N, C-alpha and C positions, 0 to 999 in steps of 0.2 A: 504493500499499500506506501503510496506519496503524497503528502505533503505538500499543499501550495497555497500561496497567497492569495487571500479574497480580497482583490481591489475592484468591488462590483460595479458591473457595468449599467448603467439605469436602462440600457434599451435592450439587454438580453433576457427577458421576458418572455420573447415574441413566439407565439405560439403558430411560426407559419413556417409549410416545410414545402422547398420545390419539388419536384419530382423530374427531370425531363423524360419523355418518353415519345419524341421525333423523330429516332432512329430507321432505318431500312433496314437494317435487321438483316441483312444480306450473307449471315454465316448461318441462317437456319433455312435458306431458301431450297425448296419452292414452298414449305410448309408458310413462309412468312411472307410470300406474295400477296394472301387477301387477308389473313390473321396477324394483326398486330406481335412481333415477340414480347412483347411484356404481357400477354395473353395465354400464350402458350402455358401448359397447367403445369403445377409442378404435384402429382398425381391429380387432385379434383380443384385443385384451386390455382388461379392466373397467379405468376409469377409476381406482377405489378399490386396484388391485394394482399401479399406477404409485405410487401412493403408499406404501403400504406399501414397495416395492421402496427407494423412496427414504430410507425410517427407517432400514430394517437397513444399507442403503450408511453411513450416518452413523453406524452403531452404536448405532442406538436397538432393541434384537428384541426388545423388550418392547410389545409392543403391544395396547392396547384400544382396542375399536370402540363407539364408542354406538350401539345401533340402535332402533329405533322397531315399533311394532305394525305387521306383512307383511312386514318386512324379512328374513324366516329366510333368504331367498335369499344375502343376503350369506355367514351363516354358513356355508352349504352348501359356496359356493364355496371356502372355505378351509379347507375339512374335504377327505377322499379320500373318492373317488367309485370302491370298489371294483370295483362292477360294470364301469363304462365302464375304469378300468384295468387290468380282467381282457381282458375284448375287444380294447383295445389292444396289450397284453401278446401276447395271442392270435395278433393278424395282422402281430405285428413292427413296428410300427407307431412306431419310440420316439421320433419326434420330435415327436408329437403328444402321447405318453406323456408327457415329460418335461412336455412344457405342460402337462399337467394336476396329476400331481405336484407342478409347482412352487407356487403360490401354499398348497397342504397343507407345506409344508417349507421357508416362508421366514421363518418369527421365532416367538416362543410367542405365539400369541393368545389374547388373551380377549374376551370381549363380554359387554355389560350392557344393559337396556333401559331408556332415557328413557320413562314413560310418557306421555309428553303432550309435543308439542314446543313445551318454553316458553323457545326461544332458545340461543344458541349457548352463553350462562354458563351456564345451567343445565344443559345434557349436558353442559359442561366438572365443574360441580360434581357430577355422576353420578360421577365420576370418583375425587374423593376418597378411598374407602376404598381403590382399587388403589394408588393413588399414595403415600399418607402422607406422608411427610416428606421427600418428596424434592423435587427441580429435574425438572420435566419437560417435554415437548414437545407441542403442539398443531400438529394437522394438519389443513387440510382441504381436502375431499374436492374441491371445484371447483377447486384449484389445482394444475396439473401442471407441477411444476420440473423443466424438461431434465439431464437427469444429468451432462451435458457443462458443466453452471454451476451446480457446488452452492451450495445454499445455508445448508443446517442446521450445515453445518461450522462455517463462519463464526459463524454464531447461534450454536454451544455455547461457542466461544472467546472471544465477547465476554461471556459469562454467565460462563464461570470465571474474565474479567478484573475485571468489575465486581457481579459478582453480579445481585440482585433478576430482574426479567423483562428479554426482550427482542424485540423484533416486528419483521419483516418490512417491508418500506416500498420502495412502488415509486413515482417521479412519472410523475403522469399529468396531462394538460391539464387545466387547474382546472375549466372545464369539465363534466368529468365527477366529482369530488371529490366530488359531493353521492350517487354509487353506491355510495360507500365510506367507513369512518371516517378521520379526517386527525387528524396531531398536529402542535403546537407545539415549537419545538425551543431548548433554551439553548445557552451555551460547556461545550462535552468538554473533564470533567478531562484532567490532562495524562495521557500517555502512552507506552506500553513493552512490545513485542515481544509482538507478535501479529499473525498471518501472517491476511490477510481473501481472499487469493486475486483474480482478474481479475472475477468476477462481484459484485465488492462494491464500487461505487463511494463509500463514506461510512460513518461511524459518527456519530450524533446522539444527543446527552442531549435525552430527552423531557419535555415540563413540563407538555404537557396532550395529553388525547386528546377526540375528536369525533365521533360516531359520525353519518355523512351529513349533513353540514354543508349549508349553503345556498352555492354557489360564494360569494357574494360576502361571506358572514363565517367562510369558514374559515379556518383558522391558517395552510394552507401549503400545497402541491399534493402533498404526500408521503400516499400513501396507503398504509392498511394494507392487506396482503395475507396470505394464507392461512398464514403460519409464525409460531409463538409459541413461546419458550423461558421457562417460568414458575417462579415458586418455589412453595414448599408455601401462602404465605403468602396467594395466591391466594384460599385456599376462604373462608378467613376475610369475606373484603372479598365475595366473590358471596353468601355467606348474608347478608348486611346489606346486597345490592343492592335495589333497590326495583326489579319491573317496570317498565319502560317500554311505549312505544306497542307495542299488542299484545299486550301482557299477557306481555312477551317477556324476561327478565333477558340484558343487555347485557354480555359480555365486557369492553367498552371501557369501560363504567363501573366496574368493580370494578378496573381497572386505572388508571382516573382517581383513583379511593380508594389506590393504592398513591403514586400519586405525592404527592398530600396525605399520607400520613405518609410521607415521604423514604424510601421505599424505589426504590431506584434504575432508571429503566427505562430502556430505550436502545433506539434503530433501528438497523436495518442497511438499508442503503439497495443494494436491488435492479437489477441493470442486466444480468442475464443472459435467458436464453430462459424464458418464463411461458405457458403455456398455458391459457389460464381454459375450462375446460368448463363451468362453470353458465350460460353464456350459449349460445343457440343460435348464435349466428352464428360465436362464438370458436369451440365445439366442433365444428364443422363445416371451419373453416380450421386447429384441431388436429390433425384426423384426415387432411387433406390433407396439413399439414408432415409429419405423422412419416410415413405411407403412402411419400410420396415420399423420405423419406431411409432406408426400410427396402434394406436390400441385393435380398432376394429378390421383394419387389413394385414398389421405386425406379424402377427404368430404363423397363420395361414401363408404366409407372401415368404417368411424366411423359411418354412418347410420347404417349401417349392423351390425356391433360389439354390436352396443348399443341393435338393435332388438333382437340378438343373446342371449345378457348377461339377457333381461328381461325373452326371453322362457327358457333360461337356469336354470334359479333362479328359474321359476315356476316347471319346472320338478321337479326340487330337493324337494321344497316344498312342493309335492303332493305324492312323490314318499314313501312307508311305511319305515317305522327308522328301 
């Protein structure tokens, strides 16, 4: 447990969170040609719903989702479906009715369209009129954080203590750092009075941020993952950030500008369970793991999985080289 100084920011009690969901989802084509990748199910619940539930659990119940063209299904998922609800009620199917009602009643949800997919930084900038002058969170839909390992709560605590911006970090093998943003760290200021919990191993002061560096040149093996707590000053920096590769405005570049202006940027090093649903292999692993842990599905599914693996290995061993 790390003790941090509490210099309370009066704007740090925001309840607002921004969820960018305007990407094309090309890694999951052809499935995402017509279905937004954010609605691909983890067993029977869309990935995006897990993200909204995590926000609400952390007290962030005002949610803005940044959508793109052709993603109206996201709006529909978080709206009421009167015909379906009436049919389930007539059948007396209360469990399924509750599951259909839940996303529509989770939070105070708003939606805005990003005209063109111009990068994460541009998507966050689209939220400026909604956020105003408040501290806010950004949550990326590719990263599902296990509810048993809270991450947003300690990030909000660190932001209250230090002000400025806070990013979530994870240690990764240096050979994989080119898939992420990476950070350089400096000496942390003296500490006092913030409880971080078991899912956070450290807090660091960030002195530099680099987007997808060459592993040999990366400042560390601390990778930026999809959770941020940002001050409203980030919007001015995003407006002045030039587009980079692919014409995209990078949030990492704007945060680098915060560092240059001596606005505090800190990292919370997460050591809990995280599921990367943006990668096909990791998506499948997330589905299997979460299905195995379900009380209603887990026992029979795990039994089948054990049988399948034995048969699979037996067939592989008997196949000619």
